[in-house]
Kinemage of the C-alpha trace (Angstrom):
@kinemage 1
@onewidth
@group {chain A} dominant
@subgroup {mainchain}
@vectorlist {calphas} color= white
{ca met a 1} P -98.794 79.994 92.477
{ca lys a 2} L -96.183 82.847 92.831
{ca val a 3} L -92.938 82.050 91.000
{ca leu a 4} L -89.530 84.116 90.809
{ca his a 5} L -87.210 83.268 88.152
{ca val a 6} L -83.706 84.495 88.705
{ca ala a 7} L -81.111 84.988 86.002
{ca thr a 8} L -77.809 86.410 85.840
{ca arg a 9} L -78.561 88.043 82.423
{ca his a 10} L -81.706 87.907 80.048
{ca ile a 11} L -80.422 88.812 76.353
{ca pro a 12} L -81.239 87.588 73.049
{ca gly a 13} L -80.004 83.838 72.965
{ca gly a 14} L -80.891 80.394 73.668
{ca ala a 15} L -81.411 80.636 77.465
{ca his a 16} L -83.284 83.814 76.994
{ca arg a 17} L -85.799 82.001 74.598
{ca asn a 18} L -86.022 79.097 76.981
{ca thr a 19} L -86.516 81.187 80.232
{ca thr a 20} L -89.289 83.408 78.512
{ca his a 21} L -91.243 80.084 77.164
{ca trp a 22} L -91.320 78.913 80.770
{ca met a 23} L -92.510 82.237 82.028
{ca glu a 24} L -95.234 82.552 79.553
{ca trp a 25} L -96.437 79.077 80.096
{ca gln a 26} L -96.714 79.952 83.818
{ca val a 27} L -98.479 82.968 82.968
{ca asp a 28} L -101.083 81.075 80.847
{ca gln a 29} L -101.617 78.849 83.825
{ca gly a 30} L -102.583 81.911 86.156
{ca phe a 31} L -99.164 81.969 88.083
{ca glu a 32} L -97.940 85.198 89.253
{ca val a 33} L -94.494 85.349 87.647
{ca his a 34} L -91.544 87.586 88.508
{ca leu a 35} L -88.143 88.060 87.010
{ca ala a 36} L -85.147 88.922 88.649
{ca val a 37} L -82.349 89.803 86.441
{ca gly a 38} L -78.838 91.224 86.545
{ca ala a 39} L -77.209 94.261 85.017
{ca glu a 40} L -77.190 92.718 81.342
{ca his a 41} L -80.754 92.423 80.272
{ca val a 42} L -83.196 93.039 77.472
{ca leu a 43} L -86.894 93.276 78.834
{ca thr a 44} L -88.613 94.375 75.564
{ca gly a 45} L -90.934 91.760 74.290
{ca leu a 46} L -91.824 90.360 77.761
{ca pro a 47} L -95.651 89.801 78.514
{ca ser a 48} L -96.903 92.928 80.507
{ca ser a 49} L -98.017 90.438 83.257
{ca ile a 50} L -94.512 89.273 84.054
{ca asn a 51} L -92.989 91.525 87.005
{ca pro a 52} L -89.516 92.443 86.349
{ca his a 53} L -86.891 93.381 89.072
{ca val a 54} L -83.467 94.554 88.149
{ca ile a 55} L -80.610 93.834 90.312
{ca pro a 56} L -77.721 95.597 89.171
{ca asp a 57} L -75.074 93.947 91.294
{ca leu a 58} L -75.991 90.750 89.752
{ca val a 59} L -73.182 90.292 87.244
{ca arg a 60} L -71.276 87.357 85.448
{ca asn a 61} L -67.821 88.064 86.515
{ca val a 62} L -66.664 87.326 90.195
{ca ser a 63} L -67.061 90.391 92.220
{ca pro a 64} L -66.533 90.160 96.112
{ca thr a 65} L -68.048 93.646 96.590
{ca arg a 66} L -71.004 93.102 94.365
{ca glu a 67} L -72.280 89.501 95.013
{ca pro a 68} L -73.235 90.365 98.861
{ca lys a 69} L -75.292 93.392 97.582
{ca ala a 70} L -77.043 91.086 94.927
{ca phe a 71} L -77.603 88.340 97.516
{ca phe a 72} L -79.323 90.715 99.942
{ca ala a 73} L -81.309 92.336 97.394
{ca leu a 74} L -82.716 88.819 96.411
{ca arg a 75} L -83.464 88.022 100.023
{ca arg a 76} L -85.416 91.143 100.407
{ca leu a 77} L -87.403 90.484 97.260
{ca ile a 78} L -88.173 86.816 98.484
{ca ala a 79} L -89.258 88.102 101.980
{ca glu a 80} L -91.480 90.568 100.276
{ca his a 81} L -93.341 88.461 97.996
{ca arg a 82} L -93.265 85.099 99.640
{ca phe a 83} L -92.756 83.038 96.682
{ca asp a 84} L -94.087 79.395 96.206
{ca ile a 85} L -91.358 78.561 93.480
{ca ile a 86} L -87.823 79.867 92.885
{ca his a 87} L -86.535 79.156 89.303
{ca thr a 88} L -82.673 80.221 88.977
{ca his a 89} L -81.011 80.087 85.600
{ca gln a 90} L -77.252 80.368 84.698
{ca ser a 91} L -74.334 79.911 87.385
{ca lys a 92} L -74.092 83.000 89.374
{ca ala a 93} L -77.900 83.522 89.664
{ca gly a 94} L -77.982 79.750 90.359
{ca val a 95} L -75.755 80.082 93.359
{ca leu a 96} L -77.109 83.542 94.952
{ca gly a 97} L -80.774 82.679 94.220
{ca arg a 98} L -80.557 79.180 95.687
{ca val a 99} L -78.685 80.416 98.848
{ca ala a 100} L -81.132 83.315 99.018
{ca ala a 101} L -84.296 81.076 99.014
{ca arg a 102} L -82.780 78.494 101.498
{ca lys a 103} L -85.474 77.650 104.234
{ca thr a 104} L -87.884 80.176 103.138
{ca val a 105} L -89.225 79.005 99.616
{ca pro a 106} L -91.190 75.523 99.260
{ca phe a 107} L -89.840 74.743 95.787
{ca val a 108} L -86.309 75.635 94.481
{ca val a 109} L -85.753 74.743 90.728
{ca his a 110} L -82.450 75.241 89.012
{ca ser a 111} L -82.376 75.275 85.199
{ca ile a 112} L -78.874 74.203 83.730
{ca his a 113} L -78.596 75.856 80.109
{ca gly a 114} L -75.036 75.038 79.634
{ca ser a 115} L -71.929 73.303 81.106
{ca thr a 116} L -70.356 75.129 84.063
{ca phe a 117} L -67.400 72.642 84.323
{ca gly a 118} L -65.564 69.992 82.180
{ca ala a 119} L -64.000 69.841 79.027
{ca gly a 120} L -64.416 73.738 78.264
{ca tyr a 121} L -62.671 74.936 81.519
{ca gly a 122} L -59.655 74.503 83.388
{ca arg a 123} L -59.080 71.853 86.044
{ca ser a 124} L -59.173 74.543 89.094
{ca glu a 125} L -62.461 75.990 87.521
{ca thr a 126} L -63.890 72.596 87.056
{ca arg a 127} L -62.975 71.434 90.871
{ca ala a 128} L -64.478 74.683 92.252
{ca tyr a 129} L -67.758 74.721 90.244
{ca ile a 130} L -68.286 70.889 91.107
{ca ala a 131} L -67.855 71.638 94.814
{ca ile a 132} L -70.295 74.860 94.438
{ca glu a 133} L -72.883 72.808 92.653
{ca arg a 134} L -72.844 69.983 95.143
{ca met a 135} L -72.989 72.449 98.021
{ca cys a 136} L -75.994 73.979 96.312
{ca ala a 137} L -77.707 70.999 95.449
{ca asn a 138} L -78.977 70.465 98.818
{ca met a 139} L -80.784 73.408 98.595
{ca thr a 140} L -82.406 72.423 95.236
{ca thr a 141} L -85.672 70.572 94.799
{ca ala a 142} L -85.284 69.652 91.023
{ca phe a 143} L -82.975 70.419 88.402
{ca val a 144} L -83.990 70.983 84.913
{ca val a 145} L -81.491 70.494 81.781
{ca val a 146} L -81.627 71.289 78.435
{ca gly a 147} L -80.077 67.772 77.201
{ca asp a 148} L -79.030 64.556 78.346
{ca asp a 149} L -75.161 65.065 77.970
{ca leu a 150} L -75.477 67.728 80.631
{ca arg a 151} L -77.772 65.500 82.880
{ca arg a 152} L -74.917 62.719 82.789
{ca gln a 153} L -72.075 65.382 83.574
{ca phe a 154} L -73.721 66.522 86.570
{ca val a 155} L -74.963 63.128 87.722
{ca asp a 156} L -71.456 61.578 86.927
{ca ser a 157} L -69.875 64.322 89.111
{ca gly a 158} L -71.929 63.579 92.186
{ca val a 159} L -73.844 66.787 92.004
{ca ala a 160} L -77.247 64.956 92.764
{ca ser a 161} L -78.749 61.654 91.700
{ca asp a 162} L -80.318 61.176 88.533
{ca asp a 163} L -83.980 61.181 89.615
{ca arg a 164} L -83.566 64.737 90.580
{ca phe a 165} L -83.026 65.799 86.940
{ca trp a 166} L -85.512 66.478 84.290
{ca thr a 167} L -84.354 66.874 80.819
{ca ile a 168} L -86.761 69.177 79.089
{ca his a 169} L -85.847 70.766 75.619
{ca ser a 170} L -85.665 74.383 74.667
{ca pro a 171} L -88.482 75.224 72.365
{ca ile a 172} L -87.758 75.698 68.900
{ca asp a 173} L -90.179 77.036 66.324
{ca ile a 174} L -89.756 73.930 64.208
{ca asn a 175} L -92.240 75.022 61.654
{ca ala a 176} L -90.635 78.249 60.719
{ca phe a 177} L -87.437 76.500 60.105
{ca ala a 178} L -88.909 73.579 58.305
{ca ala a 179} L -90.406 76.032 55.776
{ca ile a 180} L -86.775 76.804 54.552
{ca arg a 181} L -86.826 73.308 53.204
{ca lys a 182} L -89.318 74.305 50.559
{ca leu a 183} L -86.867 76.866 48.955
{ca ser a 184} L -85.395 75.741 45.627
{ca val a 185} L -81.574 75.948 45.172
{ca gly a 186} L -82.096 78.826 42.737
{ca glu a 187} L -84.036 80.573 45.351
{ca arg a 188} L -81.297 79.984 47.809
{ca arg a 189} L -78.669 81.074 45.682
{ca ser a 190} L -80.675 84.196 44.503
{ca ile a 191} L -81.110 85.352 48.254
{ca arg a 192} L -77.481 84.632 48.850
{ca arg a 193} L -76.356 87.065 45.921
{ca thr a 194} L -79.101 89.745 46.278
{ca arg a 195} L -79.533 90.250 50.108
{ca phe a 196} L -75.905 89.212 51.202
{ca gly a 197} L -73.687 89.799 48.162
{ca phe a 198} L -72.069 86.249 48.315
{ca asp a 199} L -71.170 84.687 45.198
{ca ala a 200} L -74.224 82.383 44.349
{ca asp a 201} L -72.302 79.500 42.908
{ca arg a 202} L -69.593 79.098 45.839
{ca pro a 203} L -70.933 76.881 48.769
{ca leu a 204} L -71.570 79.050 51.662
{ca val a 205} L -70.652 77.846 55.126
{ca val a 206} L -72.320 79.575 58.110
{ca ser a 207} L -72.177 80.046 61.830
{ca ile a 208} L -74.617 81.680 64.189
{ca gly a 209} L -73.988 82.886 67.636
{ca arg a 210} L -72.787 85.621 69.845
{ca leu a 211} L -69.130 86.902 69.193
{ca glu a 212} L -67.601 85.913 72.536
{ca pro a 213} L -64.584 83.780 73.224
{ca gly a 214} L -66.492 80.710 74.145
{ca lys a 215} L -68.122 80.380 70.691
{ca arg a 216} L -64.573 80.126 69.427
{ca his a 217} L -65.530 81.807 66.092
{ca arg a 218} L -61.719 82.753 65.837
{ca leu a 219} L -60.882 78.948 65.683
{ca leu a 220} L -63.618 78.634 62.983
{ca ile a 221} L -62.005 81.322 60.889
{ca glu a 222} L -58.299 79.761 61.315
{ca arg a 223} L -59.638 76.034 60.539
{ca leu a 224} L -61.660 76.723 57.449
{ca gly a 225} L -59.496 79.405 55.985
{ca pro a 226} L -57.552 77.025 53.705
{ca leu a 227} L -60.701 76.052 51.901
{ca val a 228} L -61.678 79.770 51.731
{ca lys a 229} L -58.269 80.622 49.977
{ca gln a 230} L -58.542 77.384 47.703
{ca gly a 231} L -61.821 79.112 46.460
{ca arg a 232} L -63.898 76.148 47.571
{ca ile a 233} L -66.109 78.052 50.213
{ca asp a 234} L -67.133 81.512 51.614
{ca val a 235} L -67.982 81.681 55.300
{ca ala a 236} L -70.673 84.098 56.909
{ca ile a 237} L -70.736 84.370 60.776
{ca ala a 238} L -73.983 85.937 62.126
{ca gly a 239} L -73.933 87.543 65.529
{ca ser a 240} L -72.757 90.480 67.481
{ca gly a 241} L -70.453 90.763 70.748
{ca val a 242} L -67.033 91.723 72.116
{ca glu a 243} L -64.986 89.799 69.660
{ca glu a 244} L -66.164 91.463 66.640
{ca gly a 245} L -62.910 93.629 66.518
{ca thr a 246} L -60.826 90.414 67.259
{ca leu a 247} L -62.408 88.604 64.429
{ca arg a 248} L -62.072 91.179 61.816
{ca arg a 249} L -58.338 91.364 62.572
{ca thr a 250} L -58.085 87.722 62.075
{ca ile a 251} L -59.931 87.842 58.987
{ca asp a 252} L -57.431 90.563 57.427
{ca glu a 253} L -54.280 88.807 59.021
{ca leu a 254} L -55.171 85.566 57.004
{ca asp a 255} L -55.829 87.737 53.896
{ca leu a 256} L -59.512 86.062 53.616
{ca gly a 257} L -60.984 89.352 52.007
{ca asp a 258} L -64.675 89.321 51.649
{ca his a 259} L -64.904 85.650 51.434
{ca val a 260} L -65.344 85.639 55.192
{ca arg a 261} L -67.917 88.169 56.486
{ca leu a 262} L -69.298 89.205 59.811
{ca leu a 263} L -73.023 89.799 59.253
{ca gly a 264} L -73.910 91.170 62.624
{ca his a 265} L -77.146 90.275 64.124
{ca val a 266} L -79.270 88.588 61.592
{ca asp a 267} L -82.294 86.122 62.313
{ca ala a 268} L -81.354 82.378 62.082
{ca glu a 269} L -83.995 81.696 59.538
{ca ser a 270} L -82.428 84.211 56.991
{ca val a 271} L -78.938 82.883 57.512
{ca leu a 272} L -79.901 79.150 57.241
{ca ala a 273} L -81.676 80.072 53.995
{ca ile a 274} L -78.637 80.746 52.441
{ca ala a 275} L -76.498 78.182 54.032
{ca asp a 276} L -74.927 74.880 52.748
{ca val a 277} L -73.622 74.122 55.772
{ca leu a 278} L -73.673 75.194 59.434
{ca val a 279} L -70.739 74.778 61.519
{ca his a 280} L -70.643 75.126 65.309
{ca thr a 281} L -67.388 75.502 67.373
{ca ser a 282} L -68.517 76.338 70.788
{ca ala a 283} L -66.298 75.195 73.836
{ca ala a 284} L -69.003 74.640 76.258
{ca glu a 285} L -72.840 74.188 75.593
{ca gly a 286} L -75.925 72.736 77.041
{ca leu a 287} L -77.344 71.865 73.726
{ca ala a 288} L -76.908 74.302 71.135
{ca gln a 289} L -80.208 75.446 69.808
{ca val a 290} L -78.824 76.572 66.401
{ca leu a 291} L -78.091 72.931 65.694
{ca val a 292} L -81.795 71.995 65.950
{ca gln a 293} L -82.815 74.891 64.182
{ca ala a 294} L -80.284 73.582 61.310
{ca ala a 295} L -81.779 70.166 61.400
{ca ala a 296} L -85.418 71.488 61.279
{ca ala a 297} L -84.143 73.638 58.205
{ca gly a 298} L -82.746 70.726 56.340
{ca val a 299} L -79.274 72.238 56.627
{ca pro a 300} L -76.341 69.549 57.545
{ca ala a 301} L -74.301 70.556 60.377
{ca val a 302} L -70.631 70.130 61.716
{ca ala a 303} L -69.953 70.709 65.401
{ca thr a 304} L -66.992 70.220 67.552
{ca lys a 305} L -67.384 67.906 70.406
{ca val a 306} L -69.410 69.624 72.920
{ca glu a 307} L -72.278 68.923 75.292
{ca gly a 308} L -75.549 68.191 73.426
{ca ala a 309} L -73.904 68.144 69.811
{ca ser a 310} L -74.376 64.181 69.497
{ca glu a 311} L -78.146 64.331 70.866
{ca val a 312} L -79.124 66.501 67.791
{ca pro a 313} L -79.941 64.062 64.793
{ca gly a 314} L -77.725 64.495 61.662
{ca val a 315} L -75.002 66.438 63.273
{ca arg a 316} L -71.393 65.347 62.273
{ca val a 317} L -69.259 65.737 65.329
{ca val a 318} L -65.631 66.312 65.088
{ca asp a 319} L -62.697 66.607 67.519
{ca gln a 320} L -62.897 69.591 70.140
{ca gly a 321} L -59.788 71.081 68.723
{ca ala a 322} L -61.585 71.410 65.513
{ca asn a 323} L -58.563 69.672 63.604
{ca glu a 324} L -61.013 67.600 61.399
{ca leu a 325} L -63.290 70.610 60.832
{ca ala a 326} L -62.165 71.492 57.254
{ca ser a 327} L -62.110 67.895 56.167
{ca ala a 328} L -65.670 67.402 57.731
{ca val a 329} L -67.071 70.343 55.866
{ca ala a 330} L -65.554 69.219 52.517
{ca ala a 331} L -67.023 65.850 52.956
{ca val a 332} L -70.471 67.104 53.671
{ca leu a 333} L -70.324 69.471 50.713
{ca asn a 334} L -69.240 66.485 48.480
{ca asp a 335} L -72.229 64.613 49.612
{ca ala a 336} L -74.775 65.237 47.078
{ca ser a 337} L -77.635 63.692 49.115
{ca arg a 338} L -76.674 65.772 52.445
{ca asn a 339} L -78.934 63.317 54.319
{ca his a 340} L -81.526 65.755 55.469
{ca val a 341} L -82.950 64.862 58.777
{ca ala a 342} L -86.705 63.768 59.047
{ca leu a 343} L -88.685 66.474 60.513
{ca glu a 344} L -90.101 63.982 63.000
{ca ala a 345} L -86.459 63.620 64.679
{ca val a 346} L -86.723 67.211 65.936
{ca met a 347} L -90.160 67.431 67.221
{ca ser a 348} L -89.391 67.089 70.914
{ca trp a 349} L -88.072 70.587 70.488
{ca his a 350} L -91.745 71.744 69.343
{ca pro a 351} L -92.896 74.528 71.462
{ca asp a 352} L -96.074 72.448 72.057
{ca glu a 353} L -93.997 69.331 73.063
{ca val a 354} L -91.992 71.463 75.414
{ca ala a 355} L -95.124 72.924 76.939
{ca arg a 356} L -96.282 69.327 77.545
{ca gln a 357} L -93.059 68.646 79.311
{ca ile a 358} L -93.060 71.632 81.679
{ca ala a 359} L -96.808 70.807 82.559
{ca val a 360} L -95.898 67.381 83.659
{ca phe a 361} L -92.915 69.030 85.626
{ca his a 362} L -95.358 71.206 87.490
{ca glu a 363} L -97.661 68.232 88.118
{ca asp a 364} L -94.777 66.490 89.678
{ca leu a 365} L -93.942 69.438 91.979
{ca leu a 366} L -97.763 69.797 93.078
{ca ala a 367} L -97.460 65.951 93.623
{ca arg a 368} L -94.526 66.416 96.264
{ca ser a 369} L -96.498 69.472 97.964
{ca ile a 370} L -99.672 66.990 98.387
{ca lys a 371} L -97.400 64.134 99.790
{ca asn a 372} L -95.786 66.771 102.245
């Protein structure tokens, strides 16, 4: 089997880990695997057996001059290699890849890693995206979604019938995060003080994610600012991105000092090891992997209402505007038990279980081939 994955961008994050896991599984099964990726990419760490193809004109933003070039580059690549499966990821690559594969590739799979319409978008954007997704559905053999909220959203919007969707979770190293549960309170506080310089005795609220507008870290800082000023919490935000300067100015404007800090890119295990609460305020998601990581680590989480948040065991969901965020965080901190989630509740995200689900999915595709 020859497979081409098409991704708008391949940079560290949830979609990156998900796509890489699929490609590694296919390589292990003896597939010939290719990856066509846009201008934003980090290809270090990919298995050497995966064949990368960089398409510079495949960019996230709408570009009438670059999109035709990206489309024809994909058409040439598909014609040259005669793939059995095209597997697209993210919205731009999902459209261009599926149209490019039309009538030439036996199986076209589209993975939906996050919402492309709905509450996190404007009405005109939502109408446009739904219309585009309905059109592309006619060129799609099967859809893979990372959570059931996404599945319902696409089915209820008339994109395609439910039987064409597969819910397959993104892989999380459950065992690595579960090891955090073994740390004592004293060990956590010591790491907090010695490695990160936070007050060991003040509760620490953390957020993990790229510093981009859609993650709404500025809203998080504004909503939790009063608790910070009252001396009740410190806040740490781990991630990097285009909003770093804006967030630093917000911290200064609210006079929050060193009690709200941007850590830069730090691995999630290290951040959760010092956290009392994880907060997630994204405007649109598929199913945030960091919420599963926190559950595995035994760290309680508070999230604004977004796709997938209610699917993760133990997450306290508040209104999308985050008006209840500070009170929810305070309530969690006041709960001595913290109600840790049983590890068994998150095992459907374990890489071995995800691999099993991927195998069943491919068996289904093969069965369709035999029938035809």
